[in-house]
VEXDREN-2710 file (C-alpha; in Angstrom, 1 decimal):
% VEXDREN-2710
k/r/px/py/pz
1/MET/24.0/21.6/-26.7
2/ILE/20.5/20.8/-25.3
3/LYS/19.5/21.0/-21.6
4/PHE/16.5/18.9/-20.4
5/THR/15.3/20.5/-17.0
6/ASN/12.9/19.8/-14.2
7/ALA/12.8/16.1/-14.6
8/ASN/12.2/13.4/-12.4
9/ILE/14.5/10.5/-13.7
10/TYR/13.7/7.1/-13.0
11/ARG/16.2/5.3/-10.9
12/ASN/18.0/8.5/-10.2
13/SER/15.8/10.8/-8.1
14/ASP/18.5/13.0/-6.9
15/ALA/19.2/14.5/-10.4
16/THR/16.8/16.9/-12.4
17/GLU/18.6/17.8/-15.4
18/ILE/20.0/16.2/-18.5
19/LEU/22.7/17.9/-20.7
20/VAL/23.0/16.4/-24.2
21/LYS/25.4/17.2/-26.9
22/ASP/25.5/15.4/-30.4
23/GLY/22.7/12.9/-29.3
24/VAL/25.0/11.8/-26.3
25/ILE/24.3/12.4/-22.5
26/GLN/27.2/14.5/-21.1
27/GLN/26.0/15.2/-17.7
28/ILE/23.1/14.4/-15.3
29/GLY/22.7/16.4/-12.1
30/ASN/21.5/19.8/-10.8
31/ASN/22.4/23.3/-11.9
32/LEU/24.2/22.1/-14.9
33/PRO/25.7/24.6/-17.4
34/ALA/23.5/26.7/-19.7
35/ALA/22.8/25.4/-23.1
36/GLU/21.7/26.8/-26.5
37/GLU/18.3/25.1/-26.0
38/GLU/16.6/24.4/-22.7
39/ILE/13.5/22.2/-22.4
40/ASP/11.5/22.3/-19.3
41/LEU/10.0/18.9/-18.5
42/LYS/7.8/20.3/-15.9
43/GLY/8.5/17.5/-13.3
44/ARG/7.6/14.7/-15.5
45/LEU/8.9/11.2/-15.1
46/ILE/11.6/10.4/-17.4
47/VAL/12.4/6.6/-18.2
48/PRO/14.4/4.6/-20.7
49/PRO/12.8/3.7/-23.7
50/TYR/10.4/0.8/-23.4
51/VAL/11.7/-2.7/-24.7
52/ASP/9.2/-5.2/-26.3
53/SER/11.5/-8.3/-25.6
54/HIS/9.1/-10.8/-27.5
55/LEU/7.1/-9.8/-30.5
56/HIS/5.9/-11.6/-33.7
57/LEU/6.1/-8.8/-36.4
58/ASP/5.6/-11.4/-39.5
59/TYR/2.2/-12.1/-38.1
60/VAL/0.7/-8.8/-37.3
61/TYR/-2.5/-7.8/-38.8
62/THR/-3.0/-11.5/-40.2
63/GLY/-6.0/-12.1/-37.8
64/GLY/-8.8/-10.8/-39.7
65/GLY/-9.5/-13.4/-42.7
66/ASP/-11.3/-16.7/-42.6
67/ASP/-8.2/-18.6/-42.8
68/ALA/-7.2/-17.1/-39.5
69/LYS/-10.1/-17.7/-37.4
70/ASN/-9.1/-19.5/-34.2
71/ALA/-12.3/-21.4/-33.1
72/THR/-10.8/-23.0/-30.0
73/GLY/-8.7/-20.0/-29.0
74/THR/-5.7/-22.1/-28.4
75/LEU/-1.9/-22.0/-29.3
76/PHE/-2.1/-25.1/-31.3
77/GLU/-5.0/-24.0/-33.5
78/GLY/-3.3/-20.8/-33.9
79/ILE/-0.5/-22.4/-35.6
80/ALA/-2.5/-24.4/-37.7
81/ARG/-4.1/-21.3/-38.9
82/TRP/-0.9/-19.5/-39.6
83/HIS/0.1/-22.3/-41.7
84/ASP/-2.5/-21.5/-44.2
85/VAL/-2.2/-17.7/-43.8
86/LYS/1.5/-17.6/-44.5
87/LYS/1.0/-19.4/-47.9
88/THR/-0.4/-16.3/-49.3
89/GLN/2.2/-13.9/-47.8
90/THR/4.4/-11.9/-50.3
91/PHE/7.5/-9.9/-49.6
92/GLU/5.7/-6.7/-50.0
93/ASP/2.8/-7.6/-47.9
94/ALA/5.0/-8.9/-45.0
95/LYS/7.2/-5.8/-45.1
96/SER/4.1/-3.6/-45.1
97/ARG/2.4/-5.3/-42.2
98/MET/5.8/-5.3/-40.2
99/LEU/6.2/-1.6/-40.7
100/LYS/2.7/-0.8/-39.6
101/GLY/3.3/-3.1/-36.3
102/ILE/6.8/-1.4/-35.9
103/GLN/5.2/2.2/-36.3
104/GLU/2.3/1.2/-33.7
105/GLU/5.0/0.1/-31.1
106/VAL/7.3/3.0/-31.6
107/SER/4.4/5.5/-31.3
108/LYS/3.8/4.1/-27.9
109/GLY/7.4/4.4/-26.7
110/VAL/8.9/1.1/-27.9
111/GLN/12.5/1.8/-29.2
112/TYR/13.8/-1.6/-28.6
113/ILE/12.1/-4.8/-30.3
114/ARG/13.1/-8.5/-30.2
115/THR/10.9/-10.0/-33.0
116/HIS/10.5/-13.9/-33.7
117/ILE/10.4/-14.5/-37.5
118/ASP/9.0/-17.9/-38.7
119/VAL/11.5/-19.6/-41.0
120/CYS/9.5/-22.6/-41.6
121/ASP/9.1/-21.3/-45.2
122/PRO/11.3/-22.5/-48.1
123/ASP/11.6/-18.9/-49.4
124/LEU/12.1/-17.2/-46.0
125/THR/9.8/-14.4/-47.0
126/GLY/9.3/-12.9/-43.6
127/LEU/12.9/-13.0/-42.7
128/LYS/14.2/-11.2/-45.8
129/ALA/11.5/-8.5/-45.2
130/MET/12.4/-8.3/-41.7
131/LEU/16.2/-8.1/-42.6
132/GLU/15.7/-5.2/-44.8
133/LEU/13.3/-3.3/-42.4
134/ARG/15.9/-3.7/-39.5
135/GLU/18.5/-2.0/-41.6
136/GLU/16.3/0.8/-42.8
137/LEU/15.0/1.5/-39.5
138/LYS/18.0/1.2/-37.4
139/ASP/18.4/4.9/-36.7
140/ASN/15.0/5.0/-35.0
141/VAL/14.4/1.4/-33.4
142/THR/16.8/-1.3/-32.6
143/ILE/15.5/-4.6/-33.9
144/GLN/16.8/-8.1/-33.0
145/ILE/15.7/-11.0/-35.1
146/VAL/15.0/-14.5/-33.8
147/ALA/15.1/-17.3/-36.3
148/PHE/11.9/-19.3/-35.1
149/PRO/10.8/-22.7/-36.4
150/GLN/7.1/-22.1/-35.8
151/GLU/6.0/-25.3/-37.1
152/GLY/8.8/-27.4/-35.3
153/MET/12.5/-27.9/-35.8
154/TYR/11.8/-31.6/-36.5
155/ALA/8.0/-31.7/-37.0
156/TYR/8.7/-29.5/-40.1
157/LYS/10.7/-31.0/-42.8
158/GLY/13.9/-29.2/-43.5
159/ALA/13.6/-26.7/-40.6
160/VAL/17.0/-27.2/-39.3
161/GLU/18.6/-26.3/-42.7
162/LEU/16.3/-23.2/-42.9
163/MET/17.4/-22.2/-39.5
164/GLU/21.0/-22.4/-40.5
165/GLU/20.1/-20.3/-43.5
166/ALA/18.6/-17.7/-41.4
167/LEU/21.4/-17.4/-39.1
168/LYS/23.9/-17.0/-41.9
169/MET/21.7/-14.2/-43.4
170/GLY/21.9/-12.3/-40.4
171/ALA/19.3/-13.4/-37.5
172/ASP/20.5/-12.4/-34.1
173/CYS/18.8/-15.2/-32.1
174/VAL/18.4/-19.1/-32.4
175/GLY/14.8/-20.0/-31.6
176/GLY/12.9/-23.1/-30.7
177/ILE/9.5/-24.6/-29.9
178/PRO/10.2/-27.9/-28.3
179/HIS/6.5/-28.5/-26.9
180/PHE/5.2/-28.5/-30.4
181/GLU/7.4/-31.3/-31.6
182/TRP/5.5/-34.7/-32.1
183/ALA/7.2/-36.5/-29.2
184/TYR/8.9/-35.1/-26.0
185/GLU/12.3/-36.7/-27.4
186/PHE/12.2/-34.6/-30.4
187/GLY/11.4/-31.5/-28.3
188/GLN/14.5/-32.4/-26.3
189/ASP/16.6/-33.0/-29.4
190/SER/15.3/-29.5/-30.7
191/VAL/16.7/-27.9/-27.4
192/ARG/20.0/-29.5/-28.0
193/LYS/20.0/-28.3/-31.6
194/THR/19.4/-24.8/-30.6
195/VAL/22.3/-24.6/-28.2
196/GLU/24.4/-26.2/-30.8
197/LEU/23.5/-23.7/-33.3
198/ALA/24.1/-20.7/-31.0
199/LEU/27.5/-21.8/-30.2
200/LYS/28.4/-22.7/-33.8
201/TYR/27.0/-19.1/-35.2
202/ASP/27.8/-17.2/-32.0
203/LYS/24.2/-16.1/-31.7
204/LEU/22.0/-15.4/-28.6
205/ILE/19.2/-18.0/-27.7
206/ASP/15.4/-17.3/-27.2
207/VAL/13.3/-20.4/-27.0
208/HIS/9.5/-20.6/-26.8
209/CYS/9.6/-22.9/-24.0
210/ASP/6.7/-25.2/-22.4
211/GLU/3.8/-22.9/-23.7
212/THR/1.4/-25.2/-22.4
213/ASP/-0.6/-26.0/-19.2
214/ASP/0.8/-29.5/-19.0
215/PRO/3.0/-29.4/-15.9
216/MET/5.2/-32.3/-17.3
217/SER/6.3/-30.1/-20.1
218/ARG/9.7/-29.5/-18.7
219/HIS/12.0/-28.5/-21.6
220/VAL/13.2/-25.6/-19.6
221/GLN/15.1/-27.8/-17.4
222/LEU/17.4/-29.3/-20.4
223/LEU/17.9/-25.8/-21.7
224/ASN/19.0/-24.6/-18.4
225/ALA/21.4/-27.3/-17.8
226/LEU/22.9/-26.8/-21.5
227/VAL/23.5/-23.3/-21.3
228/MET/25.0/-23.6/-17.7
229/ILE/27.3/-26.0/-18.9
230/GLU/28.3/-23.7/-21.8
231/ASP/28.4/-20.5/-19.5
232/ILE/25.9/-18.8/-21.7
233/GLY/23.0/-18.4/-19.6
234/THR/23.1/-14.6/-19.7
235/ARG/22.8/-14.9/-23.5
236/THR/19.7/-17.1/-23.2
237/ALA/15.9/-16.5/-22.7
238/ALA/13.1/-18.8/-22.1
239/SER/10.0/-17.3/-23.4
240/HIS/6.5/-18.3/-22.0
241/THR/7.3/-21.1/-19.6
242/CYS/3.7/-21.4/-18.8
243/SER/3.9/-25.0/-17.4
244/PHE/6.3/-23.9/-14.8
245/GLY/3.3/-21.9/-13.3
246/SER/1.4/-25.4/-13.1
247/ALA/4.4/-27.4/-11.9
248/ASP/4.5/-28.7/-8.2
249/ASP/6.6/-26.7/-5.7
250/ALA/9.3/-29.3/-5.2
251/TYR/10.4/-29.2/-8.9
252/ALA/9.9/-25.5/-9.1
253/PHE/11.9/-24.3/-6.2
254/ARG/14.8/-26.8/-7.3
255/MET/14.8/-25.3/-10.7
256/MET/14.6/-21.7/-9.4
257/GLY/18.0/-22.3/-7.7
258/LEU/19.5/-23.6/-10.9
259/PHE/18.1/-20.6/-12.8
260/GLU/20.0/-18.4/-10.2
261/GLN/23.2/-20.2/-11.0
262/SER/22.8/-20.2/-14.9
263/GLN/21.6/-16.7/-14.7
264/MET/19.1/-17.3/-17.8
265/ASN/16.6/-14.9/-18.6
266/PHE/12.9/-15.3/-18.7
267/ILE/10.0/-13.6/-20.8
268/ALA/6.4/-13.7/-19.8
269/LEU/3.6/-12.6/-22.1
270/PRO/0.8/-11.7/-19.8
271/THR/-2.1/-10.8/-22.1
272/GLU/-1.6/-13.5/-24.7
273/ASN/-1.1/-16.3/-22.4
274/ALA/-3.9/-15.3/-20.3
275/TYR/-6.0/-15.5/-23.4
276/LEU/-4.6/-18.8/-24.7
277/GLN/-4.0/-21.0/-21.7
278/GLY/-6.5/-22.8/-19.4
279/ARG/-8.8/-23.5/-22.3
280/GLN/-9.2/-27.1/-21.2
281/ASP/-9.8/-26.1/-17.6
282/THR/-13.3/-25.4/-16.1
283/TYR/-12.8/-24.1/-12.6
284/PRO/-10.4/-23.3/-11.0
285/LYS/-9.2/-22.0/-14.2
286/ARG/-5.2/-21.3/-14.7
287/ARG/-4.3/-18.1/-16.3
288/GLY/-1.0/-19.1/-18.1
289/LEU/1.5/-17.1/-16.4
290/THR/4.9/-18.3/-15.2
291/ARG/6.2/-17.7/-11.9
292/VAL/7.0/-14.0/-12.3
293/LYS/6.7/-13.0/-8.7
294/GLU/8.9/-16.0/-7.4
295/PHE/11.6/-14.9/-10.2
296/TRP/11.4/-11.3/-9.6
297/GLU/11.9/-12.1/-5.6
298/ASN/15.0/-14.3/-6.3
299/GLY/16.7/-12.0/-8.7
300/ILE/16.1/-14.0/-11.7
301/ASN/15.7/-11.8/-14.6
302/ILE/12.1/-11.5/-16.2
303/SER/10.7/-9.1/-18.6
304/PHE/7.3/-8.7/-20.2
305/GLY/6.4/-8.6/-23.9
306/GLN/3.5/-7.9/-26.3
307/ASP/3.8/-11.1/-28.2
308/SER/0.9/-10.7/-30.7
309/ILE/-0.9/-7.9/-32.4
310/ASN/-4.0/-9.1/-34.3
311/ASP/-3.0/-12.6/-35.5
312/PRO/-4.4/-16.0/-35.4
313/TRP/-3.4/-16.5/-31.9
314/TYR/-4.6/-13.1/-30.3
315/PRO/-7.0/-10.7/-31.7
316/ALA/-6.1/-7.5/-29.9
317/GLY/-2.6/-6.0/-29.1
318/ASN/-1.2/-2.5/-30.0
319/GLY/2.2/-2.3/-28.9
320/ASN/1.2/-0.5/-25.7
321/MET/3.7/-1.7/-23.1
322/MET/1.9/0.0/-20.2
323/ASN/-1.0/-2.2/-20.9
324/ILE/1.1/-5.2/-21.0
325/LEU/2.9/-4.1/-17.7
326/ASP/-0.7/-3.4/-16.2
327/ASN/-1.9/-6.8/-17.0
328/GLY/1.3/-8.6/-15.9
329/ILE/1.5/-7.2/-12.5
330/HIS/-2.2/-7.9/-11.8
331/LEU/-1.8/-11.5/-12.9
332/ALA/1.6/-12.0/-11.1
333/GLN/0.1/-10.1/-8.0
334/THR/3.2/-8.1/-7.9
335/MET/1.6/-4.7/-6.8
336/SER/2.7/-3.9/-3.5
337/LEU/3.6/-0.2/-2.8
338/PRO/7.4/-0.7/-3.0
339/GLN/6.9/-3.0/-6.1
340/LEU/4.8/-0.3/-7.8
341/ASP/7.6/1.9/-7.6
342/VAL/10.0/-0.4/-9.5
343/CYS/7.9/-2.6/-11.6
344/LEU/8.6/-0.3/-14.6
345/ASP/11.6/-2.6/-14.7
346/PHE/9.6/-5.3/-16.4
347/ILE/9.4/-3.2/-19.7
348/THR/12.6/-1.2/-19.5
349/PHE/15.7/-2.6/-17.8
350/ASN/14.9/-6.2/-17.4
351/GLY/14.1/-6.3/-21.2
352/ALA/17.3/-4.7/-21.9
353/LYS/19.2/-7.2/-20.0
354/THR/17.2/-9.8/-21.8
355/LEU/18.4/-8.5/-25.2
356/ASN/22.0/-8.1/-24.0
357/ILE/22.1/-4.5/-24.7
358/GLU/22.8/-3.3/-21.0
359/GLU/26.1/-1.5/-22.0
360/GLU/24.3/0.8/-24.4
361/TYR/21.1/1.2/-22.4
362/GLY/19.7/3.6/-19.9
363/ILE/19.8/7.1/-18.9
364/GLU/23.6/7.6/-18.0
365/VAL/26.5/9.9/-19.0
366/GLY/28.2/8.7/-22.0
367/ARG/25.2/6.8/-23.5
368/ALA/22.9/7.8/-26.4
369/ALA/20.3/10.3/-25.2
370/ASN/17.2/7.7/-25.7
371/PHE/14.5/8.4/-23.1
372/LEU/10.8/8.7/-22.7
373/VAL/8.8/11.5/-21.2
374/LEU/5.8/10.0/-19.3
375/ASP/2.6/12.0/-18.5
376/ALA/3.2/11.2/-14.6
377/ILE/5.4/12.7/-11.8
378/SER/6.3/9.6/-10.3
379/PRO/6.9/5.8/-11.2
380/PHE/3.7/4.9/-8.9
381/GLU/1.5/7.5/-10.6
382/ALA/2.8/6.4/-14.1
383/VAL/1.8/2.7/-13.4
384/ARG/-1.5/3.7/-11.4
385/GLN/-2.6/5.9/-14.3
386/ARG/-1.2/3.8/-17.2
387/ALA/0.6/7.1/-18.2
388/ASP/0.8/8.1/-21.8
389/VAL/4.0/8.8/-23.4
390/LEU/4.2/12.5/-24.1
391/ALA/7.6/12.2/-25.9
392/SER/10.1/9.8/-27.2
393/ILE/13.6/11.0/-27.7
394/ARG/16.2/9.2/-29.7
395/ASN/20.0/10.3/-29.9
396/GLY/18.9/13.6/-28.5
397/LYS/16.1/14.2/-31.0
398/TYR/12.3/13.7/-30.8
399/LEU/10.8/10.6/-32.5
400/PHE/7.6/12.3/-31.5
401/LYS/6.1/14.8/-29.2
402/LYS/2.5/15.2/-28.0
403/PRO/0.8/18.5/-27.0
404/GLU/0.0/18.8/-23.3
405/PRO/-3.2/17.1/-22.1
406/SER/-6.0/19.6/-22.3
407/TYR/-9.8/19.9/-22.4
408/ASP/-12.1/22.1/-24.4
409/ILE/-14.5/21.9/-21.4
410/GLU/-12.8/20.7/-18.2
411/LEU/-14.4/18.5/-15.7
412/ASP/-16.3/20.4/-12.9
413/LEU/-18.6/18.5/-10.7
414/PHE/-20.1/21.6/-9.2
415/ARG/-20.9/23.3/-12.3
416/SER/-24.5/23.7/-13.5
417/THR/-25.4/22.1/-16.6
418/ILE/-26.6/24.4/-19.5
END
């Protein structure tokens, strides 16, 4: 039995102690029974593990070669560059890079990842490597796999058949990219096929939807209608939806009412879309984000994801979800004092809802003892300071633990220089 004491638990400010046995939370409260081991958390903020609800693990660390150079900095050139890069990918290379990407994310507090894996590859190399890693690492990180037709479900010959094969092999979600198809009608067909496959194989849905500045790219409307008809909105996510941030208000507010009805999830990618979008704009220049603030205020679930780590689309990225959160709340202008107290939801609870893991997620009695210790005493201070993760605990055991922050020479503004 382990008792964590002197904790500030996110969303449960009345309790200060967590009692854990065999990796499961037994009690949460105050003055709990003594335990064989007691760990003083010194008043620090305790949050559920970070959830990265959108990442491309098969692309990580492919952004350095000549083939990957994206001169225009656009989404579409990134896809063209990846087409060349993946031809040289081997199973060993893919698995090695994916593992490094997972390690980078987990080292920063992520314990849940949804990754999109390109299946526009006759050999399904990336998918095979990811399926193997998902199983090998399941005790330390939960990974969902999206079968993703990066080059188009219809623009890439044989993609539908490869999608079906990926779902049979064990992918968790059906993906799509309707705005990349060669005509709007083919994009609509791909949305219909995505829902059809999800129903056929009993899978979740996560579509790269309207990742463009074109306000007339409105595939999200059809996706929402279809999942509402089938009553699978809670099992569906629309990623990016950048064009929705450029759409006129009459359309947008009509759709938000329908999104509330369907209960579909949304995923915004703050850093990547701020980098990729608005490339054809002079000024004013759009920043590529969907209507995060309006979704949040209307109770429409929206989470944030990293998207890329050093690939043909985005040269940076390191899996630090606090950095993603910081960029997202700035771009979305969701930084009032009350919002700062709860915006950690974007990278925790909202992501868990998107992944459909709410029944197993969170710091609650009877659930796995999975949580983070942040170097902050409150949600506000954690966000303001971009607080570091001092410890990540999974099933009651440390995935990692860092020493207390310290200085060899502490700052003293009044100390004379030597």
